[in-house]
C-alpha positions as CSV (number, residue, x, y, z in Angstrom):
1,M,-3.9,-31.5,-14.6
2,Y,-3.5,-29.3,-11.5
3,E,-3.3,-25.6,-11.1
4,Y,-2.6,-23.2,-8.2
5,Y,-5.5,-22.7,-5.8
6,Y,-6.0,-19.2,-4.4
7,N,-8.3,-17.4,-2.0
8,D,-10.3,-14.7,-3.8
9,I,-10.7,-12.0,-1.1
10,P,-12.9,-9.0,-1.7
11,G,-10.7,-5.9,-2.1
12,Q,-7.5,-8.0,-2.4
13,G,-8.1,-10.4,-5.2
14,L,-6.3,-13.7,-5.5
15,C,-4.1,-14.5,-2.5
16,R,-2.2,-17.7,-1.6
17,N,-4.4,-20.2,0.2
18,N,-1.7,-21.3,2.7
19,L,1.6,-19.9,3.8
20,I,3.4,-23.2,4.3
21,Y,2.5,-25.6,1.5
22,T,1.6,-25.0,-2.1
23,S,-2.1,-25.4,-2.8
24,L,-3.1,-27.1,-6.0
25,V,-6.5,-28.2,-7.4
26,N,-7.7,-30.0,-10.5
27,S,-9.9,-28.3,-13.1
28,N,-13.3,-29.6,-11.9
29,L,-12.5,-29.0,-8.2
30,T,-12.7,-32.6,-7.1
31,K,-9.1,-33.0,-5.9
32,F,-7.2,-30.6,-3.7
33,V,-3.5,-31.1,-3.2
34,Q,-1.4,-30.0,-0.3
35,W,2.1,-30.0,-1.8
36,Y,4.7,-29.5,1.0
37,Y,7.1,-27.7,-1.3
38,N,8.2,-24.1,-1.1
39,D,7.0,-22.9,-4.5
40,G,8.3,-19.3,-5.0
41,E,5.9,-18.6,-7.9
42,Y,2.9,-19.5,-5.8
43,H,4.0,-17.7,-2.7
44,R,5.1,-14.7,-4.8
45,G,8.3,-14.1,-2.9
46,Q,6.5,-14.1,0.5
47,N,7.7,-17.6,1.5
48,Q,7.7,-17.9,5.3
49,V,8.7,-21.6,5.8
50,V,12.0,-21.8,3.9
51,D,13.7,-24.3,6.2
52,S,13.5,-27.8,4.5
53,N,13.6,-29.6,7.9
54,L,10.6,-27.5,9.1
55,M,8.7,-28.2,5.9
56,D,9.3,-31.9,6.4
57,E,8.2,-31.7,10.0
58,K,5.0,-29.9,9.0
59,F,4.3,-32.6,6.3
60,K,4.8,-35.3,8.9
61,R,2.3,-33.7,11.3
62,E,-0.2,-33.3,8.5
63,V,0.0,-36.9,7.6
64,K,0.1,-38.2,11.2
65,Y,-3.0,-36.3,12.4
66,L,-5.0,-36.6,9.2
67,Q,-4.5,-40.4,9.4
68,L,-5.5,-40.4,13.1
69,M,-8.7,-38.5,12.3
70,G,-9.3,-40.8,9.3
71,I,-9.2,-43.8,11.7
72,H,-11.3,-42.4,14.5
73,Y,-13.5,-39.9,12.7
74,P,-13.5,-40.7,9.0
75,D,-16.6,-38.7,8.3
76,L,-14.9,-35.5,9.5
77,V,-12.0,-35.4,7.1
78,P,-11.8,-35.8,3.3
79,E,-10.9,-39.1,1.7
80,F,-7.2,-38.8,0.9
81,K,-4.2,-40.5,-0.7
82,L,-0.5,-39.9,0.1
83,D,2.5,-39.4,-2.1
84,V,5.1,-39.4,0.6
85,E,8.1,-39.3,-1.8
86,N,6.9,-36.0,-3.3
87,K,5.3,-34.7,-0.1
88,K,1.8,-34.4,-1.6
89,I,-1.5,-35.2,-0.1
90,Y,-4.5,-35.6,-2.5
91,L,-7.8,-34.8,-0.9
92,E,-11.2,-35.7,-2.3
93,I,-13.3,-32.5,-2.4
94,D,-16.5,-31.1,-4.1
95,G,-15.9,-27.5,-5.0
96,K,-14.1,-24.6,-3.3
97,D,-13.4,-24.6,0.5
98,F,-16.0,-23.3,2.9
99,W,-14.5,-19.8,3.2
100,N,-14.2,-19.2,-0.6
101,R,-17.7,-20.5,-1.1
102,A,-18.8,-17.8,1.2
103,G,-17.0,-15.2,-0.8
104,C,-14.6,-14.9,2.2
105,L,-17.4,-13.0,4.1
106,I,-18.8,-14.0,7.5
107,E,-22.3,-12.9,6.6
108,N,-22.5,-15.6,3.9
109,Y,-21.5,-18.6,6.1
110,N,-25.1,-19.6,7.0
111,T,-26.1,-19.3,3.3
112,V,-23.3,-21.7,2.3
113,L,-24.1,-24.2,5.1
114,N,-26.8,-23.5,7.6
115,D,-25.6,-25.8,10.3
116,W,-21.9,-25.0,9.9
117,Q,-21.5,-24.0,13.5
118,D,-22.8,-27.3,14.9
119,Q,-20.6,-29.3,12.4
120,M,-17.5,-27.3,13.2
121,I,-18.0,-27.7,16.9
122,E,-18.4,-31.5,16.3
123,I,-15.0,-31.5,14.6
124,I,-13.4,-29.5,17.5
125,K,-14.9,-31.9,20.0
126,A,-13.4,-34.8,18.0
127,H,-10.0,-33.2,18.2
128,K,-10.4,-32.8,21.9
129,S,-11.4,-36.4,22.4
130,L,-8.1,-37.5,20.7
131,G,-6.0,-35.1,22.8
132,L,-5.3,-32.8,19.8
133,H,-4.7,-29.1,19.9
134,K,-5.2,-27.7,16.4
135,Y,-4.2,-24.1,15.6
136,S,-4.8,-23.9,11.8
137,M,-8.5,-23.1,12.3
138,H,-9.1,-20.6,9.6
139,P,-12.5,-21.1,7.8
140,S,-10.5,-22.0,4.6
141,S,-9.4,-25.2,6.5
142,Y,-12.7,-26.9,5.7
143,F,-14.2,-28.3,2.6
144,I,-17.8,-29.3,2.1
145,V,-18.6,-32.7,0.7
146,E,-22.2,-33.8,0.4
147,G,-23.3,-31.2,2.9
148,K,-20.6,-32.2,5.5
149,L,-17.7,-30.1,6.6
150,K,-14.3,-31.9,6.1
151,S,-11.4,-30.7,8.2
152,I,-7.8,-30.3,6.8
153,N,-4.6,-28.5,7.7
154,Y,-3.2,-30.6,10.6
155,F,0.4,-29.3,10.1
156,F,-0.2,-26.9,13.0
157,T,-1.5,-29.6,15.5
158,Y,0.0,-30.9,18.7
159,H,-0.9,-33.8,21.0
160,K,-1.6,-32.9,24.6
161,D,1.4,-34.9,25.8
162,E,3.9,-33.0,23.6
163,H,6.2,-30.4,25.1
164,W,4.7,-26.9,25.1
165,V,5.9,-24.3,22.6
166,S,6.2,-20.6,22.7
167,I,4.6,-18.3,20.0
168,A,8.2,-17.4,19.0
169,D,8.9,-21.1,18.3
170,V,6.1,-21.2,15.7
171,E,5.8,-17.6,14.4
172,S,7.5,-18.5,11.1
173,H,4.2,-20.2,10.1
174,I,1.7,-17.7,11.4
175,Y,0.6,-14.9,9.2
176,S,1.8,-11.4,10.3
177,T,-1.8,-10.2,10.4
178,R,-2.7,-13.2,12.6
179,Q,0.2,-12.3,14.9
180,D,-1.1,-8.7,15.1
181,Q,-4.5,-10.1,16.3
182,M,-2.8,-12.4,18.8
183,R,-0.9,-9.6,20.4
184,K,-4.1,-8.0,21.5
185,Y,-4.9,-10.8,23.9
186,L,-1.4,-11.6,25.4
187,E,-1.8,-9.4,28.5
188,N,-5.3,-10.6,29.3
189,L,-4.3,-14.2,29.0
190,G,-1.0,-13.7,30.8
191,I,1.1,-14.9,27.8
192,E,4.7,-14.0,27.1
193,W,5.7,-14.3,23.4
194,N,8.9,-16.1,24.1
195,K,7.7,-18.4,26.9
196,P,6.2,-21.9,26.3
197,Q,2.5,-21.9,27.2
198,P,0.0,-24.7,28.2
199,W,-1.9,-25.9,25.3
200,E,-5.2,-24.8,26.8
201,I,-3.9,-21.2,27.0
202,M,-2.7,-21.4,23.4
203,D,-6.2,-22.6,22.4
204,K,-7.8,-19.5,23.9
205,L,-5.3,-17.3,22.2
206,C,-5.9,-19.0,18.9
207,W,-9.7,-18.6,19.0
208,N,-9.5,-15.0,20.2
209,S,-7.2,-14.2,17.2
210,F,-9.9,-15.5,14.9
211,R,-12.6,-13.0,16.0
212,N,-12.4,-11.3,12.6
213,N,-13.1,-14.6,10.8
214,Y,-16.0,-16.0,12.8
215,P,-19.2,-14.6,14.4
216,E,-18.9,-13.6,18.0
217,D,-21.4,-16.2,19.2
218,F,-19.5,-19.0,17.6
219,I,-16.2,-17.9,19.2
220,E,-17.9,-17.9,22.6
221,K,-19.3,-21.4,22.0
222,V,-15.9,-22.7,21.0
223,L,-14.1,-21.2,24.0
224,N,-16.5,-23.2,26.2
225,V,-16.1,-26.6,24.4
């Protein structure tokens, strides 16, 4: 039996775990389901990806790059099974995601996993080795299984040989609060909202926008990977 899976954010309470798919989990927290379906009850009327073609495209990206990681770096992603007909991905987990284990607080990250920075950088380097540019990098995009970080959320991932996109092209699946953070760095990075940008510039914008979610020293390390 599966139920909705939420972030439990201090001062906000239960919030949806993802703005694209519907997050489900079994009762003993051993299976997490990415259900690429626009469930109005789960998203509480704040559905952002309402176009069925876009939802299908996001599901295909998730499957494609999760499988690629599973082939080349199986230790860095959860074990998984696909239900393509119902657009569901079943991930083997062991408890809540990294961010929720930390109470959604940066100061608790080291307590949850003392070498999380090294492990996360290892995952980022693996993406780079495969030519991947992944932009869903929120700390809730990782589970911990037997002391190892497992990366998920590949729906917002592009290969280096794909055509560039603009922020406007993808803003439907970026939280409004994340967009606010991104706008702070546009001028410094020479980015125009409606103009396609090189992936490397998008990488810098992405990580700068996550400065409220990670320690400063970690952001600086990642920007130099």
